[in-house]
C-alpha positions in Angstrom: -20.8 13.9 -44.3 -18.6 14.5 -41.2 -15.2 16.1 -41.8 -12.2 14.5 -40.3 -11.5 16.5 -37.2 -8.4 15.7 -35.3 -7.8 17.0 -31.7 -5.3 19.8 -31.5 -2.1 18.6 -29.7 -0.7 20.8 -26.9 3.0 21.6 -26.8 5.1 20.2 -23.9 5.2 23.6 -22.3 1.5 24.0 -22.3 1.1 20.6 -20.7 3.6 21.5 -18.0 1.8 24.8 -17.4 -1.5 22.9 -17.1 0.1 20.4 -14.7 1.3 23.1 -12.3 -2.1 24.8 -12.6 -3.8 21.6 -11.4 -1.3 21.1 -8.6 -2.2 24.6 -7.3 -5.8 23.3 -6.9 -4.8 20.4 -4.7 -5.6 20.5 -1.0 -2.3 19.3 0.6 -2.4 17.7 4.0 -0.7 19.4 7.0 2.4 17.9 8.6 0.3 17.0 11.6 -2.2 15.0 9.5 0.6 13.2 7.6 2.4 12.2 10.9 -0.9 11.0 12.4 -1.7 8.9 9.3 1.8 7.5 9.2 1.7 6.5 12.8 -1.6 4.7 12.4 -0.2 2.8 9.4 2.9 1.8 11.3 0.9 0.7 14.3 -1.4 -1.5 12.1 1.6 -3.0 10.3 3.3 -3.9 13.6 0.0 -5.4 15.0 -0.3 -7.7 11.9 3.4 -8.5 12.0 3.0 -9.7 15.6 -0.2 -11.6 14.7 1.5 -13.3 11.8 4.5 -14.3 13.9 2.2 -15.7 16.6 0.2 -17.8 14.1 3.5 -19.0 12.5 4.8 -20.0 15.9 1.6 -21.8 16.7 1.6 -23.7 13.4 5.3 -24.6 13.9 4.6 -25.9 17.4 1.7 -28.0 16.1 3.8 -29.3 13.3 6.5 -30.3 15.7 4.0 -32.1 17.9 2.5 -33.9 14.9 5.9 -35.0 13.4 7.4 -36.0 16.7 4.2 -37.9 17.6 4.3 -39.8 14.4 8.0 -40.6 14.7 7.7 -41.7 18.3 4.7 -44.0 17.7 6.4 -46.0 14.9 
């Protein structure tokens, strides 16, 4: 028969100490890497912004042609 074994709970200070221990193991990126990655993200976001604005303008133009064509033909 298995005995009821409950896991031992750690104190808050032990958890904080473990957290800082894990943070020391992290390989942090350099400033140059962060700036390069950020500039790529901004460039891609601006590209898709311009693309979305162009598609929106095209659909708006086509909608105007369609509605004015319907109104003018009646």
